[in-house]
C-alpha positions as CSV (number, residue, x, y, z in Angstrom):
1,M,-32.1,-96.5,-41.6
2,A,-31.1,-97.1,-37.9
3,T,-32.8,-93.9,-36.8
4,Q,-36.2,-92.2,-37.4
5,Y,-34.6,-88.9,-38.3
6,G,-35.1,-88.1,-42.0
7,I,-31.9,-86.8,-43.7
8,S,-32.8,-84.4,-46.5
9,G,-31.0,-82.4,-49.3
10,T,-29.9,-82.7,-52.9
11,T,-26.4,-81.3,-52.6
12,A,-23.5,-82.2,-50.4
13,K,-23.8,-79.0,-48.4
14,A,-27.5,-79.4,-47.8
15,I,-27.1,-83.1,-46.8
16,S,-24.4,-82.3,-44.3
17,A,-26.5,-79.3,-43.0
18,S,-29.4,-81.6,-42.5
19,V,-27.4,-84.1,-40.5
20,E,-25.9,-81.3,-38.4
21,R,-29.4,-80.0,-37.7
22,G,-30.5,-83.4,-36.6
23,V,-27.6,-83.7,-34.2
24,A,-28.1,-80.2,-32.7
25,E,-31.8,-80.7,-32.2
26,G,-31.4,-84.2,-30.8
27,G,-33.0,-86.1,-33.6
28,L,-29.6,-87.9,-34.2
29,A,-28.2,-88.9,-30.8
30,P,-24.5,-89.7,-30.2
31,G,-23.7,-93.1,-31.7
32,A,-26.7,-93.0,-34.1
33,A,-25.9,-94.8,-37.3
34,L,-26.2,-92.9,-40.6
35,P,-27.3,-94.7,-43.7
36,P,-24.8,-96.3,-46.0
37,V,-23.7,-94.0,-48.8
38,R,-25.4,-95.7,-51.6
39,R,-28.6,-96.3,-49.7
40,L,-28.9,-92.6,-48.8
41,A,-28.0,-91.6,-52.4
42,D,-30.9,-93.7,-53.7
43,E,-33.3,-92.3,-51.1
44,L,-32.4,-88.7,-51.9
45,G,-32.0,-89.2,-55.7
46,V,-28.4,-88.0,-55.8
47,S,-25.1,-89.6,-56.8
48,P,-23.1,-91.6,-54.2
49,G,-20.3,-89.1,-54.6
50,T,-22.5,-86.3,-53.4
51,V,-23.4,-88.2,-50.2
52,A,-19.7,-89.3,-49.7
53,T,-18.7,-85.6,-50.0
54,A,-21.3,-84.7,-47.3
55,Y,-20.1,-87.4,-45.0
56,K,-16.5,-86.3,-45.5
57,E,-17.4,-82.8,-44.5
58,L,-19.1,-84.0,-41.4
59,R,-16.2,-86.2,-40.4
60,S,-13.7,-83.2,-40.8
61,R,-15.8,-81.1,-38.5
62,G,-16.1,-83.7,-35.8
63,I,-19.7,-84.4,-36.2
64,V,-19.5,-88.0,-37.3
65,V,-16.9,-90.7,-37.2
66,T,-16.4,-93.8,-39.4
67,R,-16.0,-97.2,-37.7
68,G,-14.9,-99.4,-40.6
69,R,-17.6,-102.1,-41.1
70,G,-19.6,-100.4,-38.4
71,G,-20.4,-97.6,-40.8
72,T,-20.7,-93.8,-40.2
73,V,-22.2,-92.8,-36.8
74,V,-22.7,-89.6,-34.9
75,A,-19.6,-88.8,-32.8
76,P,-19.8,-89.6,-29.1
77,A,-19.4,-85.9,-28.4
78,P,-20.4,-84.2,-31.7
79,A,-19.1,-80.7,-32.3
80,V,-22.6,-79.2,-32.4
81,A,-23.8,-80.7,-29.1
82,S,-21.1,-80.5,-26.4
83,R,-21.7,-82.7,-23.4
84,R,-23.0,-80.2,-20.9
85,P,-23.7,-81.5,-17.4
86,P,-27.3,-82.0,-16.4
87,K,-28.9,-79.5,-14.2
88,V,-28.7,-80.0,-10.4
89,P,-32.0,-81.2,-9.1
90,A,-33.6,-79.0,-6.5
91,G,-32.7,-79.7,-2.9
92,L,-29.4,-81.5,-3.6
93,R,-26.0,-80.7,-2.6
94,D,-24.0,-80.0,-5.8
95,L,-20.6,-81.8,-5.7
96,A,-20.5,-82.2,-9.5
97,G,-19.7,-78.8,-10.8
98,G,-16.0,-78.5,-10.0
99,H,-16.3,-74.9,-9.0
100,P,-14.3,-73.1,-6.2
101,D,-15.9,-72.1,-2.9
102,P,-17.3,-68.5,-3.4
103,A,-16.1,-67.7,0.1
104,F,-12.5,-67.8,-1.1
105,L,-13.0,-65.7,-4.2
106,P,-12.0,-61.9,-4.1
107,G,-14.5,-59.2,-4.9
108,L,-14.1,-58.1,-8.6
109,V,-13.9,-54.3,-9.0
110,P,-13.2,-53.2,-12.6
111,P,-10.5,-50.6,-12.9
112,S,-11.7,-46.9,-13.5
113,R,-8.5,-45.4,-14.7
114,L,-8.8,-46.7,-18.3
115,S,-10.7,-44.3,-20.6
116,P,-12.6,-45.3,-23.7
117,A,-10.3,-43.2,-25.8
118,A,-8.7,-44.8,-28.9
119,R,-5.5,-46.5,-28.3
120,S,-3.3,-49.0,-30.3
121,H,-4.5,-52.2,-28.7
122,R,-3.3,-54.3,-31.8
123,S,0.2,-52.9,-31.7
124,T,0.4,-53.3,-28.0
125,P,-2.0,-56.0,-27.0
126,R,-0.5,-56.9,-23.6
127,L,-0.1,-54.6,-20.6
128,A,3.6,-54.6,-19.8
129,R,3.0,-54.6,-16.0
130,L,0.8,-57.7,-16.4
131,E,3.5,-59.4,-18.4
132,D,6.0,-58.6,-15.7
133,A,3.5,-60.1,-13.1
134,V,3.1,-63.2,-15.1
135,R,6.8,-63.7,-15.4
136,D,7.2,-63.3,-11.6
137,W,4.3,-65.9,-11.2
138,L,5.9,-68.5,-13.4
139,R,9.6,-68.1,-12.9
140,P,9.7,-69.6,-9.4
141,D,8.2,-72.8,-10.7
142,G,11.0,-73.3,-13.3
143,V,8.8,-72.3,-16.3
144,P,10.9,-70.5,-19.0
145,V,9.4,-67.0,-19.3
146,E,11.2,-65.4,-22.3
147,H,8.0,-65.4,-24.3
148,V,4.6,-64.9,-22.8
149,T,1.1,-64.2,-24.2
150,F,-2.5,-63.9,-23.0
151,A,-5.9,-65.5,-24.2
152,H,-9.6,-65.6,-23.1
153,G,-9.0,-68.7,-21.0
154,A,-7.3,-72.0,-21.4
155,L,-9.8,-73.5,-23.8
156,D,-9.5,-70.5,-26.0
157,L,-5.7,-70.7,-26.2
158,I,-5.5,-74.5,-26.5
159,G,-8.2,-74.5,-29.2
160,R,-6.5,-71.8,-31.2
161,L,-3.1,-73.6,-31.0
162,L,-4.4,-76.9,-32.0
163,S,-6.4,-75.4,-35.0
164,V,-3.2,-73.7,-36.2
165,E,-0.9,-76.6,-35.6
166,L,-2.9,-79.6,-36.7
167,R,-5.4,-80.5,-39.5
168,P,-8.7,-82.4,-39.2
169,G,-8.0,-86.1,-38.6
170,D,-4.7,-85.5,-36.8
171,A,-4.4,-87.2,-33.4
172,V,-4.0,-85.6,-30.0
173,A,-2.7,-87.5,-26.9
174,M,-5.3,-86.8,-24.1
175,E,-5.5,-87.8,-20.5
176,D,-8.0,-90.6,-19.8
177,P,-10.0,-89.9,-17.7
178,G,-9.6,-86.2,-18.6
179,Y,-11.3,-82.9,-18.6
180,H,-14.6,-83.2,-20.6
181,H,-14.5,-79.8,-22.2
182,L,-11.0,-80.4,-23.6
183,L,-12.1,-83.8,-25.0
184,D,-15.1,-82.1,-26.6
185,L,-12.9,-79.4,-28.0
186,V,-10.6,-81.8,-29.7
187,T,-13.6,-83.5,-31.3
188,A,-15.1,-80.2,-32.3
189,L,-11.9,-79.3,-34.2
190,G,-12.2,-82.7,-36.2
191,L,-9.1,-84.1,-34.4
192,R,-8.8,-87.6,-32.9
193,A,-8.3,-88.0,-29.2
194,V,-5.9,-90.8,-28.4
195,P,-6.4,-92.0,-24.7
196,V,-3.5,-91.8,-22.4
197,A,-4.0,-93.6,-19.0
198,V,-3.4,-91.6,-15.8
199,D,-2.7,-92.6,-12.2
200,D,-2.0,-90.6,-9.0
201,A,1.3,-89.2,-10.6
202,G,-0.4,-88.1,-13.8
203,M,0.1,-89.4,-17.3
204,R,1.7,-92.9,-17.5
205,P,4.9,-92.8,-19.6
206,E,4.2,-96.1,-21.3
207,A,0.7,-95.0,-22.3
208,L,2.1,-91.6,-23.7
209,R,4.7,-93.6,-25.6
210,A,2.0,-95.8,-27.2
211,A,0.0,-92.6,-28.1
212,L,2.9,-91.0,-29.8
213,R,3.7,-94.2,-31.7
214,A,0.0,-94.2,-32.9
215,G,0.7,-90.9,-34.5
216,A,-0.3,-88.2,-32.0
217,R,1.1,-84.8,-33.1
218,A,0.2,-83.0,-29.8
219,V,-0.2,-83.9,-26.1
220,V,-2.3,-82.1,-23.6
221,Y,-1.9,-82.8,-19.9
222,S,-2.2,-81.2,-16.4
223,P,0.9,-81.5,-14.3
224,R,-1.1,-81.2,-11.0
225,A,-4.8,-81.1,-9.9
226,Q,-5.6,-83.2,-12.9
227,N,-9.3,-83.2,-13.6
228,P,-11.0,-85.4,-12.7
229,Y,-8.4,-87.9,-11.3
230,G,-6.4,-85.5,-9.2
231,G,-3.0,-86.7,-10.2
232,C,0.1,-84.7,-9.9
233,F,3.6,-85.1,-11.4
234,S,6.4,-86.3,-9.1
235,A,9.9,-85.4,-10.1
236,Q,10.5,-89.0,-11.2
237,R,7.2,-89.0,-13.3
238,R,8.2,-85.7,-14.9
239,D,11.6,-87.1,-15.8
240,A,10.2,-90.2,-17.3
241,L,7.7,-88.3,-19.5
242,A,10.4,-85.8,-20.5
243,G,12.4,-88.9,-21.8
244,V,9.5,-90.1,-23.8
245,L,8.9,-86.6,-25.3
246,R,12.5,-86.2,-26.3
247,Q,12.1,-89.0,-28.8
248,E,9.4,-86.9,-30.5
249,P,10.8,-83.4,-31.0
250,D,8.0,-82.4,-33.4
251,V,5.1,-83.0,-31.0
252,L,3.5,-79.9,-29.5
253,V,3.5,-80.2,-25.7
254,V,0.5,-78.3,-24.0
255,E,0.9,-78.1,-20.2
256,N,-2.4,-77.0,-18.6
257,D,-1.7,-75.9,-15.1
258,H,-5.4,-74.8,-14.7
259,A,-5.5,-74.8,-10.8
260,S,-1.9,-73.5,-10.1
261,A,-2.4,-71.2,-7.2
262,V,-4.7,-73.6,-5.3
263,A,-3.1,-77.0,-6.3
264,D,-1.4,-77.5,-2.9
265,V,1.6,-79.4,-4.5
266,P,4.7,-78.2,-6.2
267,L,4.9,-77.9,-10.0
268,H,7.2,-80.3,-11.8
269,T,7.0,-78.8,-15.3
270,L,8.0,-80.5,-18.5
271,T,8.7,-77.2,-20.2
272,A,12.1,-76.7,-18.6
273,D,13.3,-80.1,-20.1
274,G,13.7,-78.7,-23.5
275,P,10.8,-79.8,-25.8
276,A,11.1,-77.9,-29.1
277,R,7.4,-77.0,-29.2
278,W,5.7,-76.2,-25.9
279,V,3.2,-74.0,-24.1
280,H,2.5,-73.7,-20.4
281,V,-1.0,-72.4,-19.7
282,R,-2.4,-70.8,-16.5
283,T,-5.9,-69.5,-15.8
284,V,-7.3,-67.6,-12.9
285,S,-10.8,-69.1,-12.8
286,K,-10.3,-71.4,-9.9
287,F,-9.0,-68.8,-7.5
288,L,-10.0,-65.3,-8.8
289,G,-13.4,-66.1,-10.3
290,A,-14.9,-67.9,-13.4
291,D,-15.9,-64.5,-15.0
292,L,-12.3,-63.6,-15.4
293,R,-12.0,-65.2,-18.8
294,W,-8.2,-64.8,-19.0
295,A,-5.2,-67.1,-19.4
296,A,-1.5,-66.5,-19.4
297,A,0.9,-68.7,-21.4
298,A,4.6,-69.1,-21.7
299,C,5.8,-70.8,-24.8
300,D,8.6,-71.2,-27.3
301,A,9.0,-68.4,-30.0
302,V,7.4,-70.2,-32.8
303,T,4.3,-71.2,-30.8
304,L,4.1,-67.6,-29.7
305,A,4.1,-66.3,-33.2
306,R,1.5,-68.8,-34.4
307,H,-0.8,-68.2,-31.6
308,D,-0.6,-64.3,-31.6
309,G,-0.9,-64.3,-35.5
310,R,-4.2,-66.2,-35.2
311,L,-5.3,-64.1,-32.3
312,L,-4.7,-60.9,-34.3
313,L,-7.0,-62.2,-37.0
314,T,-9.9,-63.1,-34.6
315,S,-10.4,-61.2,-31.3
316,G,-7.3,-59.2,-31.8
317,W,-6.4,-58.8,-28.2
318,V,-7.5,-59.5,-24.7
319,S,-9.5,-56.6,-23.2
320,H,-7.2,-54.2,-21.4
321,L,-9.9,-53.6,-18.8
322,L,-9.7,-57.4,-18.1
323,Q,-6.0,-57.2,-17.9
324,E,-6.0,-54.3,-15.5
325,T,-8.5,-56.3,-13.2
326,V,-6.4,-59.4,-13.3
327,H,-3.2,-57.4,-12.6
328,G,-4.7,-55.6,-9.7
329,L,-5.7,-58.9,-8.1
330,L,-2.5,-60.7,-8.8
331,V,-0.4,-58.2,-7.0
332,D,-2.9,-57.5,-4.1
333,D,-1.6,-58.7,-0.8
334,G,-5.2,-59.3,0.5
335,T,-6.0,-61.5,-2.5
336,R,-2.9,-63.4,-2.2
337,A,-3.7,-64.2,1.5
338,L,-7.1,-65.3,0.5
339,V,-5.7,-67.7,-2.2
340,C,-3.3,-69.1,0.2
341,R,-6.1,-69.8,2.6
342,A,-8.2,-71.4,-0.2
343,R,-5.3,-73.7,-1.1
344,E,-5.0,-74.9,2.4
345,V,-8.8,-75.4,2.9
346,Y,-9.3,-77.3,-0.4
347,A,-6.5,-79.6,0.5
348,A,-8.0,-80.3,4.0
349,R,-11.4,-80.9,2.5
350,R,-10.1,-83.3,-0.1
351,D,-7.9,-85.2,2.3
352,S,-11.0,-85.5,4.8
353,L,-13.1,-87.1,2.2
354,L,-10.4,-89.4,1.1
355,G,-9.8,-90.4,4.7
356,E,-13.5,-91.0,5.4
357,L,-13.8,-93.2,2.2
358,G,-10.7,-95.1,3.1
359,A,-11.9,-95.7,6.7
360,R,-14.9,-97.5,5.1
361,G,-12.7,-99.6,2.8
362,L,-13.5,-97.5,-0.3
363,A,-10.4,-96.5,-2.5
364,A,-10.5,-93.2,-4.3
365,H,-8.0,-90.9,-6.0
366,G,-7.2,-87.2,-5.3
367,A,-3.5,-86.4,-4.9
368,S,-4.1,-82.8,-5.6
369,G,-6.8,-80.2,-6.5
370,M,-10.4,-79.9,-5.8
371,N,-11.8,-83.3,-7.1
372,V,-11.9,-86.9,-5.9
373,W,-12.3,-89.7,-8.5
374,A,-14.0,-92.9,-7.1
375,P,-13.9,-96.0,-9.3
376,V,-17.3,-97.8,-9.4
377,A,-18.8,-100.6,-11.3
378,D,-22.1,-98.8,-12.2
379,E,-21.9,-95.0,-12.5
380,S,-25.7,-94.6,-12.9
381,A,-26.5,-96.7,-9.8
382,V,-24.2,-94.7,-7.7
383,V,-25.3,-91.2,-9.0
384,N,-28.9,-92.0,-8.6
385,G,-28.3,-93.8,-5.2
386,L,-26.5,-90.7,-3.8
387,R,-29.2,-88.5,-5.2
388,S,-31.7,-90.3,-3.0
389,H,-29.5,-89.3,0.0
390,G,-29.3,-85.7,-1.1
391,W,-26.0,-85.6,-2.9
392,W,-25.3,-84.8,-6.6
393,V,-22.0,-86.1,-8.1
394,A,-20.8,-86.3,-11.7
395,A,-21.0,-89.5,-13.6
396,G,-17.6,-90.4,-15.0
397,A,-18.8,-91.0,-18.6
398,R,-18.3,-87.4,-19.7
399,F,-14.6,-87.7,-18.6
400,R,-13.7,-91.1,-20.1
401,L,-12.4,-92.3,-23.4
402,S,-11.5,-95.9,-22.6
403,A,-10.8,-95.7,-18.8
404,G,-13.1,-97.7,-16.4
405,P,-16.2,-96.2,-14.8
406,G,-16.2,-93.9,-11.9
407,V,-17.7,-90.7,-10.4
408,R,-16.2,-87.4,-9.8
409,I,-16.9,-85.6,-6.5
410,S,-16.0,-81.9,-6.2
411,V,-14.8,-81.1,-2.7
412,A,-14.3,-77.3,-2.7
413,E,-17.5,-76.7,-0.6
414,L,-17.5,-80.0,1.3
415,E,-16.8,-79.5,5.1
416,P,-15.2,-82.3,6.9
417,A,-18.4,-83.0,8.9
418,D,-20.3,-83.4,5.6
419,A,-17.4,-85.6,4.2
420,A,-18.2,-88.2,6.9
421,R,-21.9,-88.3,6.0
422,L,-21.1,-88.5,2.3
423,A,-18.7,-91.4,2.8
424,S,-21.3,-93.2,4.9
425,D,-24.0,-92.7,2.3
426,F,-21.6,-93.7,-0.5
427,A,-20.9,-97.0,1.3
428,A,-24.6,-97.6,1.9
429,V,-25.3,-97.0,-1.8
430,L,-22.6,-99.4,-2.9
431,G,-24.0,-102.0,-0.6
432,E,-27.7,-101.4,-1.7
433,S,-26.8,-101.8,-5.4
434,E,-24.4,-104.8,-4.7
435,A,-22.0,-103.0,-6.9
436,T,-18.4,-104.3,-7.1
437,Y,-16.3,-101.4,-6.1
438,G,-13.0,-101.0,-8.1
439,G,-10.0,-99.5,-6.4
């Protein structure tokens, strides 16, 4: 065996549970090789078919992957051990979390007018006034609003849709680099992430075309404030991607507009170009607060029915107390002014860092949103080097499938004066490590 962890069990269920336990407890690390089927069968005194059934179950649940002659190994992001970021060491400025500046978040006051009396939540899961507010929010950006629904955040909605629409082993076209929680979610559902390269204008059309030709049955992307790269669709890029998707009418198109209100660039949505199966998702975490686990979605009629049907069988509905809180904030003039100010400040802080890096000959990316992506040759050297200067940034490995290395710097709380100091320290770290900086 290539690992010291001892797999046990005499049934397929017990063997798969033993492997899962090893992964969850750290005894089997990502990339660790499992024994060949016949060898493990001999060691456990069971038939090869029993081990093969256990491995099949583990593959379907995204815990292991098979690499041909490379054998069966623990998945890079196994479903039982999501890639949580490391804790921020004491005394460092945290530029890794991707969180908004608390100074630009409104105070959350739960509504008091809702009583605990029984009401038919399942028959009326959405508050009509919040549906109206959502339509008013989406319509000016060109998103069709005939069908809308709610969920407990974007990951909740996207995970539910992918589990309804796809089967274990199916492929999903994913941004590369992309949002690490979405990449982990796809793996956890037993699906295959097919990388689609991005640039400052978002997904590259030729890369998306290749992913669809490789069999992707769904595509997940951010039209602006792409995390971590910062790309945003131009009108030309939107049209090019729409042309690619028109050739694949059965593909589910998932548009994740996660930073909408603070993205500082206009939305060029693909949903208005007529894909047969589509959903546009928006959350409020980036501008109303992370504790508001709520998302709105507009979609086609079939997608609405499938999502709401599965929601009915699980959580049933989104809390009406939560809906009232979100509605009150969305229509509040003071909150709107605060969000507008946040959008302006985040853009200024991002542009300040990009300008300071550029002045030192260091290329970086961040056309929109709260993050800057800086390509580097050695992620560990840069992260550790900046740590010695008092900064904590995110290594790019969590965000990448096949893209080149880099680091993500969250700028929401980075004042322009601090940006100059960070850029100087960044340049010094690159010089000290003699890294070859990639642009």
